[in-house]
Each structure stands twice: as structure tokens, then as C-alpha cells.
All heavy atoms as TSV, in Angstrom:
chain	resi	resn	atom	element	x	y	z
A	1	MET	N	N	23.219	17.789	-43.711
A	1	MET	CA	C	24.185	16.777	-43.293
A	1	MET	C	C	23.468	15.843	-42.364
A	1	MET	O	O	22.907	16.200	-41.385
A	1	MET	CB	C	25.391	17.400	-42.594
A	1	MET	CG	C	26.350	16.382	-42.069
A	1	MET	SD	S	27.816	17.199	-41.391
A	1	MET	CE	C	27.262	17.614	-39.766
A	2	ARG	N	N	23.618	14.537	-42.642
A	2	ARG	CA	C	23.021	13.533	-41.761
A	2	ARG	C	C	24.057	13.009	-40.791
A	2	ARG	O	O	25.126	12.577	-41.202
A	2	ARG	CB	C	22.521	12.361	-42.545
A	2	ARG	CG	C	21.280	12.662	-43.336
A	2	ARG	CD	C	20.807	11.477	-44.116
A	2	ARG	NE	N	19.453	11.843	-44.568
A	2	ARG	CZ	C	18.362	11.162	-44.260
A	2	ARG	NH1	N	18.387	10.147	-43.460
A	2	ARG	NH2	N	17.201	11.583	-44.736
A	3	ILE	N	N	23.730	13.107	-39.512
A	3	ILE	CA	C	24.708	12.675	-38.499
A	3	ILE	C	C	24.190	11.424	-37.762
A	3	ILE	O	O	24.956	10.783	-37.092
A	3	ILE	CB	C	25.003	13.743	-37.479
A	3	ILE	CG1	C	23.756	14.230	-36.712
A	3	ILE	CG2	C	25.690	14.901	-38.124
A	3	ILE	CD1	C	24.036	15.099	-35.572
A	4	MET	N	N	22.947	11.131	-37.894
A	4	MET	CA	C	22.354	10.027	-37.127
A	4	MET	C	C	22.145	8.837	-38.029
A	4	MET	O	O	21.837	8.974	-39.208
A	4	MET	CB	C	20.981	10.437	-36.519
A	4	MET	CG	C	20.445	9.487	-35.491
A	4	MET	SD	S	19.093	10.163	-34.560
A	4	MET	CE	C	17.760	9.676	-35.521
A	5	ASN	N	N	22.301	7.640	-37.481
A	5	ASN	CA	C	22.024	6.386	-38.169
A	5	ASN	C	C	20.617	6.437	-38.746
A	5	ASN	O	O	19.638	6.585	-38.025
A	5	ASN	CB	C	22.256	5.243	-37.170
A	5	ASN	CG	C	22.108	3.917	-37.869
A	5	ASN	OD1	O	21.167	3.649	-38.615
A	5	ASN	ND2	N	23.029	3.028	-37.531
A	6	VAL	N	N	20.491	6.158	-40.055
A	6	VAL	CA	C	19.191	6.190	-40.690
A	6	VAL	C	C	18.235	5.122	-40.085
A	6	VAL	O	O	17.042	5.380	-39.934
A	6	VAL	CB	C	19.306	5.908	-42.203
A	6	VAL	CG1	C	17.983	5.823	-42.928
A	6	VAL	CG2	C	20.166	7.063	-42.801
A	7	ALA	N	N	18.748	3.969	-39.677
A	7	ALA	CA	C	17.900	2.974	-39.101
A	7	ALA	C	C	17.312	3.430	-37.775
A	7	ALA	O	O	16.128	3.154	-37.474
A	7	ALA	CB	C	18.727	1.686	-38.814
A	8	ILE	N	N	18.057	4.251	-36.999
A	8	ILE	CA	C	17.455	4.735	-35.734
A	8	ILE	C	C	16.376	5.744	-36.034
A	8	ILE	O	O	15.345	5.697	-35.444
A	8	ILE	CB	C	18.628	5.399	-34.933
A	8	ILE	CG1	C	19.577	4.322	-34.468
A	8	ILE	CG2	C	18.025	6.105	-33.656
A	8	ILE	CD1	C	20.839	4.849	-33.836
A	9	SER	N	N	16.613	6.669	-36.967
A	9	SER	CA	C	15.633	7.647	-37.280
A	9	SER	C	C	14.317	7.035	-37.825
A	9	SER	O	O	13.228	7.439	-37.508
A	9	SER	CB	C	16.154	8.727	-38.224
A	9	SER	OG	O	16.597	8.150	-39.438
A	10	GLU	N	N	14.495	6.053	-38.703
A	10	GLU	CA	C	13.351	5.245	-39.208
A	10	GLU	C	C	12.549	4.547	-38.090
A	10	GLU	O	O	11.345	4.514	-38.085
A	10	GLU	CB	C	13.776	4.306	-40.295
A	10	GLU	CG	C	14.097	4.933	-41.600
A	10	GLU	CD	C	12.893	5.606	-42.270
A	10	GLU	OE1	O	11.767	5.023	-42.212
A	10	GLU	OE2	O	13.025	6.685	-42.770
A	11	LYS	N	N	13.305	3.959	-37.192
A	11	LYS	CA	C	12.669	3.258	-36.035
A	11	LYS	C	C	11.880	4.246	-35.222
A	11	LYS	O	O	10.721	3.926	-34.776
A	11	LYS	CB	C	13.770	2.600	-35.171
A	11	LYS	CG	C	13.228	1.753	-34.078
A	11	LYS	CD	C	12.673	0.440	-34.570
A	11	LYS	CE	C	12.486	-0.490	-33.422
A	11	LYS	NZ	N	12.045	-1.784	-33.947
A	12	MET	N	N	12.415	5.407	-34.964
A	12	MET	CA	C	11.656	6.434	-34.187
A	12	MET	C	C	10.413	6.856	-34.889
A	12	MET	O	O	9.326	6.949	-34.309
A	12	MET	CB	C	12.607	7.672	-33.902
A	12	MET	CG	C	13.609	7.331	-32.926
A	12	MET	SD	S	14.837	8.653	-32.488
A	12	MET	CE	C	14.382	9.992	-33.378
A	13	ARG	N	N	10.466	7.046	-36.195
A	13	ARG	CA	C	9.292	7.444	-36.979
A	13	ARG	C	C	8.270	6.326	-36.944
A	13	ARG	O	O	7.074	6.626	-36.698
A	13	ARG	CB	C	9.681	7.747	-38.417
A	13	ARG	CG	C	8.518	8.151	-39.302
A	13	ARG	CD	C	8.874	8.397	-40.757
A	13	ARG	NE	N	9.682	9.625	-40.825
A	13	ARG	CZ	C	10.949	9.566	-41.269
A	13	ARG	NH1	N	11.575	8.469	-41.586
A	13	ARG	NH2	N	11.655	10.732	-41.319
A	14	LYS	N	N	8.648	5.080	-37.160
A	14	LYS	CA	C	7.723	3.999	-37.191
A	14	LYS	C	C	7.078	3.813	-35.853
A	14	LYS	O	O	5.861	3.592	-35.726
A	14	LYS	CB	C	8.408	2.692	-37.626
A	14	LYS	CG	C	8.750	2.689	-39.103
A	14	LYS	CD	C	9.498	1.393	-39.467
A	14	LYS	CE	C	9.868	1.422	-40.936
A	14	LYS	NZ	N	10.621	0.247	-41.333
A	15	LEU	N	N	7.807	3.894	-34.750
A	15	LEU	CA	C	7.258	3.737	-33.406
A	15	LEU	C	C	6.308	4.891	-33.118
A	15	LEU	O	O	5.233	4.699	-32.468
A	15	LEU	CB	C	8.384	3.664	-32.346
A	15	LEU	CG	C	9.092	2.315	-32.301
A	15	LEU	CD1	C	10.333	2.430	-31.413
A	15	LEU	CD2	C	8.181	1.216	-31.751
A	16	ARG	N	N	6.618	6.153	-33.513
A	16	ARG	CA	C	5.714	7.232	-33.286
A	16	ARG	C	C	4.438	7.009	-33.965
A	16	ARG	O	O	3.322	7.157	-33.394
A	16	ARG	CB	C	6.392	8.524	-33.717
A	16	ARG	CG	C	5.445	9.736	-33.582
A	16	ARG	CD	C	6.052	11.037	-34.129
A	16	ARG	NE	N	6.464	10.980	-35.504
A	16	ARG	CZ	C	5.600	11.068	-36.567
A	16	ARG	NH1	N	4.376	11.229	-36.380
A	16	ARG	NH2	N	6.122	11.101	-37.763
A	17	LYS	N	N	4.485	6.604	-35.214
A	17	LYS	CA	C	3.264	6.408	-35.973
A	17	LYS	C	C	2.461	5.206	-35.483
A	17	LYS	O	O	1.245	5.302	-35.368
A	17	LYS	CB	C	3.609	6.243	-37.461
A	17	LYS	CG	C	4.034	7.499	-38.133
A	17	LYS	CD	C	4.306	7.335	-39.598
A	17	LYS	CE	C	4.683	8.670	-40.217
A	17	LYS	NZ	N	4.830	8.557	-41.698
A	18	ALA	N	N	3.190	4.146	-35.063
A	18	ALA	CA	C	2.489	2.952	-34.516
A	18	ALA	C	C	1.775	3.301	-33.224
A	18	ALA	O	O	0.789	2.680	-32.919
A	18	ALA	CB	C	3.537	1.893	-34.251
A	19	ASN	N	N	2.212	4.299	-32.525
A	19	ASN	CA	C	1.615	4.728	-31.295
A	19	ASN	C	C	0.568	5.868	-31.533
A	19	ASN	O	O	0.039	6.411	-30.594
A	19	ASN	CB	C	2.641	5.191	-30.231
A	19	ASN	CG	C	3.308	4.030	-29.582
A	19	ASN	OD1	O	2.867	3.517	-28.578
A	19	ASN	ND2	N	4.345	3.449	-30.165
A	20	GLY	N	N	0.300	6.130	-32.782
A	20	GLY	CA	C	-0.747	7.111	-33.119
A	20	GLY	C	C	-0.378	8.576	-32.715
A	20	GLY	O	O	-1.318	9.310	-32.451
A	21	LEU	N	N	0.897	8.892	-32.708
A	21	LEU	CA	C	1.271	10.261	-32.308
A	21	LEU	C	C	1.713	11.074	-33.470
A	21	LEU	O	O	2.420	10.533	-34.366
A	21	LEU	CB	C	2.443	10.150	-31.291
A	21	LEU	CG	C	2.128	9.545	-29.943
A	21	LEU	CD1	C	3.389	9.332	-29.183
A	21	LEU	CD2	C	1.145	10.403	-29.122
A	22	THR	N	N	1.348	12.284	-33.498
A	22	THR	CA	C	1.931	13.225	-34.514
A	22	THR	C	C	3.235	13.734	-33.962
A	22	THR	O	O	3.608	13.505	-32.811
A	22	THR	CB	C	0.949	14.427	-34.703
A	22	THR	OG1	O	0.936	15.176	-33.496
A	22	THR	CG2	C	-0.423	14.017	-35.134
A	23	GLN	N	N	4.000	14.336	-34.823
A	23	GLN	CA	C	5.262	14.975	-34.400
A	23	GLN	C	C	5.010	15.945	-33.275
A	23	GLN	O	O	5.755	16.042	-32.282
A	23	GLN	CB	C	6.065	15.551	-35.546
A	23	GLN	CG	C	6.634	14.557	-36.488
A	23	GLN	CD	C	7.503	15.198	-37.518
A	23	GLN	OE1	O	7.357	16.381	-37.861
A	23	GLN	NE2	N	8.368	14.411	-38.163
A	24	LYS	N	N	3.952	16.706	-33.473
A	24	LYS	CA	C	3.624	17.746	-32.409
A	24	LYS	C	C	3.276	17.166	-31.073
A	24	LYS	O	O	3.736	17.542	-30.065
A	24	LYS	CB	C	2.428	18.606	-32.905
A	24	LYS	CG	C	2.087	19.699	-31.963
A	24	LYS	CD	C	0.908	20.550	-32.446
A	24	LYS	CE	C	0.560	21.584	-31.452
A	24	LYS	NZ	N	-0.616	22.363	-31.766
A	25	GLU	N	N	2.493	16.051	-31.120
A	25	GLU	CA	C	2.122	15.350	-29.827
A	25	GLU	C	C	3.333	14.785	-29.141
A	25	GLU	O	O	3.475	14.878	-27.958
A	25	GLU	CB	C	1.105	14.258	-30.114
A	25	GLU	CG	C	-0.267	14.855	-30.540
A	25	GLU	CD	C	-1.183	13.816	-31.094
A	25	GLU	OE1	O	-0.734	12.756	-31.615
A	25	GLU	OE2	O	-2.402	14.049	-31.022
A	26	LEU	N	N	4.213	14.154	-29.930
A	26	LEU	CA	C	5.436	13.570	-29.282
A	26	LEU	C	C	6.328	14.693	-28.758
A	26	LEU	O	O	6.878	14.635	-27.696
A	26	LEU	CB	C	6.246	12.753	-30.299
A	26	LEU	CG	C	7.506	12.105	-29.771
A	26	LEU	CD1	C	7.213	11.204	-28.558
A	26	LEU	CD2	C	8.198	11.310	-30.887
A	27	ALA	N	N	6.424	15.801	-29.510
A	27	ALA	CA	C	7.242	16.901	-29.087
A	27	ALA	C	C	6.718	17.475	-27.753
A	27	ALA	O	O	7.475	17.757	-26.809
A	27	ALA	CB	C	7.197	18.036	-30.104
A	28	GLU	N	N	5.409	17.573	-27.593
A	28	GLU	CA	C	4.857	18.074	-26.346
A	28	GLU	C	C	5.185	17.125	-25.165
A	28	GLU	O	O	5.482	17.622	-24.076
A	28	GLU	CB	C	3.330	18.220	-26.467
A	28	GLU	CG	C	2.933	19.361	-27.349
A	28	GLU	CD	C	1.460	19.374	-27.714
A	28	GLU	OE1	O	0.702	18.503	-27.325
A	28	GLU	OE2	O	1.066	20.369	-28.379
A	29	LYS	N	N	5.200	15.839	-25.432
A	29	LYS	CA	C	5.451	14.857	-24.375
A	29	LYS	C	C	6.982	14.918	-23.939
A	29	LYS	O	O	7.303	14.640	-22.778
A	29	LYS	CB	C	5.138	13.442	-24.774
A	29	LYS	CG	C	3.670	13.169	-24.952
A	29	LYS	CD	C	3.380	11.767	-25.403
A	29	LYS	CE	C	1.940	11.444	-25.519
A	29	LYS	NZ	N	1.292	11.319	-24.270
A	30	LEU	N	N	7.824	15.302	-24.873
A	30	LEU	CA	C	9.221	15.346	-24.644
A	30	LEU	C	C	9.744	16.768	-24.332
A	30	LEU	O	O	10.947	16.947	-24.110
A	30	LEU	CB	C	9.997	14.825	-25.871
A	30	LEU	CG	C	9.718	13.359	-26.183
A	30	LEU	CD1	C	10.430	12.996	-27.536
A	30	LEU	CD2	C	10.268	12.477	-25.077
A	31	TYR	N	N	8.853	17.749	-24.371
A	31	TYR	CA	C	9.198	19.143	-24.083
A	31	TYR	C	C	10.266	19.662	-25.081
A	31	TYR	O	O	11.193	20.337	-24.692
A	31	TYR	CB	C	9.709	19.318	-22.647
A	31	TYR	CG	C	8.699	18.817	-21.668
A	31	TYR	CD1	C	8.907	17.625	-20.982
A	31	TYR	CD2	C	7.551	19.623	-21.318
A	31	TYR	CE1	C	7.926	17.158	-20.030
A	31	TYR	CE2	C	6.628	19.148	-20.383
A	31	TYR	CZ	C	6.838	17.920	-19.805
A	31	TYR	OH	O	5.872	17.469	-18.851
A	32	VAL	N	N	10.025	19.355	-26.356
A	32	VAL	CA	C	10.862	19.861	-27.407
A	32	VAL	C	C	9.905	20.396	-28.470
A	32	VAL	O	O	8.691	20.252	-28.363
A	32	VAL	CB	C	11.804	18.756	-28.037
A	32	VAL	CG1	C	12.776	18.209	-26.995
A	32	VAL	CG2	C	11.004	17.634	-28.681
A	33	THR	N	N	10.472	20.938	-29.558
A	33	THR	CA	C	9.634	21.507	-30.610
A	33	THR	C	C	9.363	20.414	-31.658
A	33	THR	O	O	10.153	19.457	-31.762
A	33	THR	CB	C	10.340	22.718	-31.337
A	33	THR	OG1	O	11.518	22.216	-31.946
A	33	THR	CG2	C	10.643	23.771	-30.320
A	34	PRO	N	N	8.271	20.556	-32.426
A	34	PRO	CA	C	8.007	19.597	-33.468
A	34	PRO	C	C	9.151	19.590	-34.505
A	34	PRO	O	O	9.441	18.528	-35.081
A	34	PRO	CB	C	6.690	20.141	-34.103
A	34	PRO	CG	C	6.007	20.853	-33.009
A	34	PRO	CD	C	7.148	21.503	-32.195
A	35	SER	N	N	9.832	20.684	-34.763
A	35	SER	CA	C	10.921	20.692	-35.682
A	35	SER	C	C	12.102	19.851	-35.148
A	35	SER	O	O	12.832	19.265	-35.948
A	35	SER	CB	C	11.427	22.071	-36.038
A	35	SER	OG	O	11.942	22.772	-34.882
A	36	THR	N	N	12.228	19.729	-33.872
A	36	THR	CA	C	13.265	18.864	-33.268
A	36	THR	C	C	12.938	17.420	-33.606
A	36	THR	O	O	13.857	16.668	-33.982
A	36	THR	CB	C	13.392	19.068	-31.766
A	36	THR	OG1	O	13.795	20.427	-31.492
A	36	THR	CG2	C	14.369	18.100	-31.118
A	37	ILE	N	N	11.712	17.026	-33.463
A	37	ILE	CA	C	11.290	15.658	-33.800
A	37	ILE	C	C	11.592	15.411	-35.268
A	37	ILE	O	O	12.076	14.315	-35.626
A	37	ILE	CB	C	9.793	15.422	-33.495
A	37	ILE	CG1	C	9.501	15.665	-32.013
A	37	ILE	CG2	C	9.351	14.028	-33.898
A	37	ILE	CD1	C	10.148	14.767	-31.032
A	38	SER	N	N	11.262	16.332	-36.119
A	38	SER	CA	C	11.447	16.217	-37.504
A	38	SER	C	C	12.970	16.035	-37.791
A	38	SER	O	O	13.348	15.177	-38.600
A	38	SER	CB	C	10.973	17.474	-38.249
A	38	SER	OG	O	11.236	17.351	-39.626
A	39	LYS	N	N	13.829	16.788	-37.173
A	39	LYS	CA	C	15.258	16.634	-37.374
A	39	LYS	C	C	15.744	15.274	-36.938
A	39	LYS	O	O	16.558	14.644	-37.596
A	39	LYS	CB	C	16.004	17.700	-36.544
A	39	LYS	CG	C	15.938	19.086	-37.189
A	39	LYS	CD	C	16.646	20.079	-36.372
A	39	LYS	CE	C	16.394	21.514	-36.864
A	39	LYS	NZ	N	17.018	22.502	-36.002
A	40	TRP	N	N	15.203	14.732	-35.840
A	40	TRP	CA	C	15.614	13.387	-35.379
A	40	TRP	C	C	15.149	12.361	-36.409
A	40	TRP	O	O	15.901	11.476	-36.708
A	40	TRP	CB	C	14.973	13.076	-34.031
A	40	TRP	CG	C	15.471	13.892	-32.883
A	40	TRP	CD1	C	16.620	14.729	-32.823
A	40	TRP	CD2	C	14.847	14.024	-31.616
A	40	TRP	NE1	N	16.679	15.307	-31.639
A	40	TRP	CE2	C	15.641	14.900	-30.826
A	40	TRP	CE3	C	13.680	13.513	-31.037
A	40	TRP	CZ2	C	15.315	15.255	-29.510
A	40	TRP	CZ3	C	13.358	13.831	-29.710
A	40	TRP	CH2	C	14.174	14.696	-28.975
A	41	GLU	N	N	13.911	12.516	-36.872
A	41	GLU	CA	C	13.397	11.489	-37.796
A	41	GLU	C	C	14.045	11.603	-39.158
A	41	GLU	O	O	14.020	10.591	-39.934
A	41	GLU	CB	C	11.878	11.654	-37.918
A	41	GLU	CG	C	11.164	11.197	-36.633
A	41	GLU	CD	C	9.651	11.257	-36.759
A	41	GLU	OE1	O	9.106	11.692	-37.767
A	41	GLU	OE2	O	9.015	10.845	-35.742
A	42	ASN	N	N	14.577	12.704	-39.519
A	42	ASN	CA	C	15.252	12.861	-40.804
A	42	ASN	C	C	16.728	12.597	-40.714
A	42	ASN	O	O	17.425	12.757	-41.713
A	42	ASN	CB	C	14.985	14.270	-41.393
A	42	ASN	CG	C	13.549	14.446	-41.824
A	42	ASN	OD1	O	12.958	13.551	-42.456
A	42	ASN	ND2	N	12.961	15.562	-41.486
A	43	GLY	N	N	17.211	12.274	-39.532
A	43	GLY	CA	C	18.633	11.996	-39.367
A	43	GLY	C	C	19.498	13.143	-39.301
A	43	GLY	O	O	20.762	13.041	-39.388
A	44	ALA	N	N	18.975	14.355	-39.181
A	44	ALA	CA	C	19.771	15.590	-39.121
A	44	ALA	C	C	20.308	15.903	-37.758
A	44	ALA	O	O	21.265	16.756	-37.588
A	44	ALA	CB	C	18.967	16.752	-39.670
A	45	ALA	N	N	19.745	15.279	-36.717
A	45	ALA	CA	C	20.214	15.495	-35.357
A	45	ALA	C	C	19.931	14.252	-34.539
A	45	ALA	O	O	19.145	13.392	-34.979
A	45	ALA	CB	C	19.451	16.691	-34.730
A	46	MET	N	N	20.585	14.178	-33.394
A	46	MET	CA	C	20.417	13.010	-32.501
A	46	MET	C	C	19.835	13.419	-31.178
A	46	MET	O	O	20.235	14.449	-30.602
A	46	MET	CB	C	21.822	12.393	-32.273
A	46	MET	CG	C	21.824	11.197	-31.431
A	46	MET	SD	S	21.324	9.793	-32.374
A	46	MET	CE	C	21.911	8.460	-31.332
A	47	PRO	N	N	18.801	12.687	-30.704
A	47	PRO	CA	C	18.235	13.068	-29.386
A	47	PRO	C	C	19.157	12.803	-28.282
A	47	PRO	O	O	20.055	11.925	-28.384
A	47	PRO	CB	C	17.006	12.132	-29.289
A	47	PRO	CG	C	17.287	10.996	-30.239
A	47	PRO	CD	C	18.146	11.526	-31.327
A	48	ASP	N	N	19.081	13.501	-27.191
A	48	ASP	CA	C	19.953	13.304	-26.067
A	48	ASP	C	C	19.466	12.068	-25.237
A	48	ASP	O	O	18.408	11.499	-25.541
A	48	ASP	CB	C	20.004	14.520	-25.091
A	48	ASP	CG	C	18.687	14.965	-24.503
A	48	ASP	OD1	O	17.748	14.121	-24.423
A	48	ASP	OD2	O	18.579	16.121	-24.102
A	49	VAL	N	N	20.203	11.707	-24.280
A	49	VAL	CA	C	19.947	10.494	-23.495
A	49	VAL	C	C	18.550	10.579	-22.785
A	49	VAL	O	O	17.805	9.587	-22.847
A	49	VAL	CB	C	20.992	10.240	-22.452
A	49	VAL	CG1	C	20.626	9.108	-21.508
A	49	VAL	CG2	C	22.339	9.945	-23.116
A	50	TYR	N	N	18.200	11.754	-22.278
A	50	TYR	CA	C	16.931	11.927	-21.649
A	50	TYR	C	C	15.754	11.651	-22.695
A	50	TYR	O	O	14.810	10.883	-22.408
A	50	TYR	CB	C	16.749	13.338	-21.142
A	50	TYR	CG	C	15.294	13.686	-20.850
A	50	TYR	CD1	C	14.592	13.187	-19.728
A	50	TYR	CD2	C	14.560	14.427	-21.752
A	50	TYR	CE1	C	13.298	13.487	-19.524
A	50	TYR	CE2	C	13.215	14.684	-21.593
A	50	TYR	CZ	C	12.583	14.169	-20.430
A	50	TYR	OH	O	11.241	14.455	-20.274
A	51	ALA	N	N	15.894	12.205	-23.918
A	51	ALA	CA	C	14.833	12.032	-24.879
A	51	ALA	C	C	14.755	10.605	-25.337
A	51	ALA	O	O	13.637	10.092	-25.507
A	51	ALA	CB	C	15.106	12.974	-26.060
A	52	VAL	N	N	15.827	9.945	-25.491
A	52	VAL	CA	C	15.819	8.511	-25.914
A	52	VAL	C	C	15.139	7.657	-24.835
A	52	VAL	O	O	14.219	6.837	-25.155
A	52	VAL	CB	C	17.228	7.972	-26.181
A	52	VAL	CG1	C	17.223	6.421	-26.365
A	52	VAL	CG2	C	17.816	8.647	-27.414
A	53	THR	N	N	15.435	7.908	-23.567
A	53	THR	CA	C	14.880	7.115	-22.478
A	53	THR	C	C	13.348	7.429	-22.409
A	53	THR	O	O	12.534	6.580	-22.265
A	53	THR	CB	C	15.523	7.510	-21.140
A	53	THR	OG1	O	16.924	7.269	-21.274
A	53	THR	CG2	C	14.959	6.719	-20.019
A	54	ALA	N	N	12.971	8.752	-22.493
A	54	ALA	CA	C	11.554	9.114	-22.471
A	54	ALA	C	C	10.800	8.515	-23.629
A	54	ALA	O	O	9.671	8.043	-23.446
A	54	ALA	CB	C	11.445	10.671	-22.448
A	55	MET	N	N	11.380	8.527	-24.830
A	55	MET	CA	C	10.674	7.930	-26.004
A	55	MET	C	C	10.485	6.481	-25.790
A	55	MET	O	O	9.422	5.955	-26.144
A	55	MET	CB	C	11.494	8.223	-27.287
A	55	MET	CG	C	11.228	9.558	-27.896
A	55	MET	SD	S	11.918	9.679	-29.588
A	55	MET	CE	C	13.631	9.928	-29.154
A	56	ALA	N	N	11.469	5.767	-25.249
A	56	ALA	CA	C	11.331	4.335	-25.035
A	56	ALA	C	C	10.165	4.084	-24.069
A	56	ALA	O	O	9.325	3.165	-24.312
A	56	ALA	CB	C	12.574	3.766	-24.475
A	57	ASP	N	N	10.030	4.917	-23.038
A	57	ASP	CA	C	8.905	4.771	-22.114
A	57	ASP	C	C	7.566	5.085	-22.784
A	57	ASP	O	O	6.614	4.353	-22.603
A	57	ASP	CB	C	9.072	5.732	-20.929
A	57	ASP	CG	C	10.143	5.320	-19.969
A	57	ASP	OD1	O	10.580	4.131	-19.976
A	57	ASP	OD2	O	10.640	6.138	-19.157
A	58	ILE	N	N	7.528	6.141	-23.584
A	58	ILE	CA	C	6.303	6.518	-24.296
A	58	ILE	C	C	5.883	5.404	-25.244
A	58	ILE	O	O	4.720	5.046	-25.385
A	58	ILE	CB	C	6.502	7.817	-25.051
A	58	ILE	CG1	C	6.620	8.996	-24.049
A	58	ILE	CG2	C	5.382	8.120	-26.013
A	58	ILE	CD1	C	7.181	10.332	-24.628
A	59	PHE	N	N	6.836	4.817	-25.992
A	59	PHE	CA	C	6.543	3.785	-26.969
A	59	PHE	C	C	6.412	2.416	-26.369
A	59	PHE	O	O	5.999	1.500	-27.071
A	59	PHE	CB	C	7.639	3.747	-28.058
A	59	PHE	CG	C	7.795	5.040	-28.833
A	59	PHE	CD1	C	9.001	5.382	-29.359
A	59	PHE	CD2	C	6.701	5.927	-29.100
A	59	PHE	CE1	C	9.135	6.551	-30.126
A	59	PHE	CE2	C	6.834	7.054	-29.823
A	59	PHE	CZ	C	8.067	7.398	-30.318
A	60	GLY	N	N	6.770	2.238	-25.111
A	60	GLY	CA	C	6.692	0.922	-24.468
A	60	GLY	C	C	7.718	-0.108	-24.918
A	60	GLY	O	O	7.380	-1.242	-25.062
A	61	VAL	N	N	8.915	0.420	-25.257
A	61	VAL	CA	C	9.991	-0.449	-25.677
A	61	VAL	C	C	11.258	-0.209	-24.860
A	61	VAL	O	O	11.355	0.747	-24.128
A	61	VAL	CB	C	10.311	-0.218	-27.208
A	61	VAL	CG1	C	9.123	-0.545	-28.101
A	61	VAL	CG2	C	10.804	1.140	-27.431
A	62	GLU	N	N	12.173	-1.130	-24.977
A	62	GLU	CA	C	13.469	-0.950	-24.307
A	62	GLU	C	C	14.278	0.077	-25.104
A	62	GLU	O	O	14.116	0.156	-26.364
A	62	GLU	CB	C	14.224	-2.237	-24.259
A	62	GLU	CG	C	13.524	-3.332	-23.428
A	62	GLU	CD	C	13.521	-2.995	-21.919
A	62	GLU	OE1	O	14.486	-2.375	-21.506
A	62	GLU	OE2	O	12.528	-3.340	-21.287
A	63	VAL	N	N	15.182	0.711	-24.469
A	63	VAL	CA	C	16.066	1.722	-25.149
A	63	VAL	C	C	16.857	0.992	-26.184
A	63	VAL	O	O	16.974	1.512	-27.347
A	63	VAL	CB	C	17.025	2.402	-24.121
A	63	VAL	CG1	C	18.089	3.194	-24.841
A	63	VAL	CG2	C	16.263	3.290	-23.172
A	64	ALA	N	N	17.355	-0.208	-25.949
A	64	ALA	CA	C	18.089	-0.927	-26.963
A	64	ALA	C	C	17.249	-1.210	-28.206
A	64	ALA	O	O	17.790	-1.149	-29.339
A	64	ALA	CB	C	18.587	-2.267	-26.383
A	65	GLU	N	N	15.978	-1.454	-28.054
A	65	GLU	CA	C	15.074	-1.666	-29.226
A	65	GLU	C	C	14.967	-0.357	-30.039
A	65	GLU	O	O	15.009	-0.413	-31.270
A	65	GLU	CB	C	13.724	-2.195	-28.799
A	65	GLU	CG	C	12.871	-2.501	-29.985
A	65	GLU	CD	C	11.488	-3.007	-29.599
A	65	GLU	OE1	O	11.276	-3.441	-28.437
A	65	GLU	OE2	O	10.573	-2.959	-30.402
A	66	LEU	N	N	14.785	0.697	-29.357
A	66	LEU	CA	C	14.661	1.998	-30.028
A	66	LEU	C	C	15.926	2.360	-30.811
A	66	LEU	O	O	15.807	2.852	-31.897
A	66	LEU	CB	C	14.351	3.085	-28.979
A	66	LEU	CG	C	14.150	4.533	-29.513
A	66	LEU	CD1	C	12.994	4.600	-30.493
A	66	LEU	CD2	C	13.927	5.469	-28.404
A	67	LEU	N	N	17.051	2.031	-30.228
A	67	LEU	CA	C	18.292	2.406	-30.895
A	67	LEU	C	C	18.756	1.310	-31.905
A	67	LEU	O	O	19.779	1.500	-32.572
A	67	LEU	CB	C	19.388	2.653	-29.880
A	67	LEU	CG	C	19.126	3.808	-28.894
A	67	LEU	CD1	C	20.247	3.863	-27.867
A	67	LEU	CD2	C	19.005	5.100	-29.679
A	68	GLY	N	N	18.002	0.253	-31.988
A	68	GLY	CA	C	18.319	-0.761	-32.952
A	68	GLY	C	C	19.378	-1.736	-32.535
A	68	GLY	O	O	19.984	-2.407	-33.206
């Protein structure tokens, strides 16, 4: 079941790849598992506010840009 907006999950995947990070590397920076990153990128789960804010910092974008 997909619960997350596909555009958001695609944006997260594109930003991760544009920053040269693997799912494992991003997971380590966010203190989550690589499978959690996979779920976010596949739209099966939604990151919490902390993770969204941290990802925006890691990717060098505003939270609004990350969330589309």
C-alpha cells in the first residue's frame, strides 16, 4: 500500500542520487535502516519531521523544496 505522495518519494530519491549517496549512506546519516530509506523512496512509508528536516540539510535544500 502506498501512503506517501509519489512526487515526494521521487524527489527524495533524485536528491539522494544527485548528492552521490547510497541508501545505506543516507540511512547512516539519519540513524535509520537502509530498508527505511527504501520504504520512503517507494512511497510505502513517510519520514517523520526530524528526518525531513535532516534530509533537507543533508541535500542543501529547503524543506518545502524536498516536499514539493
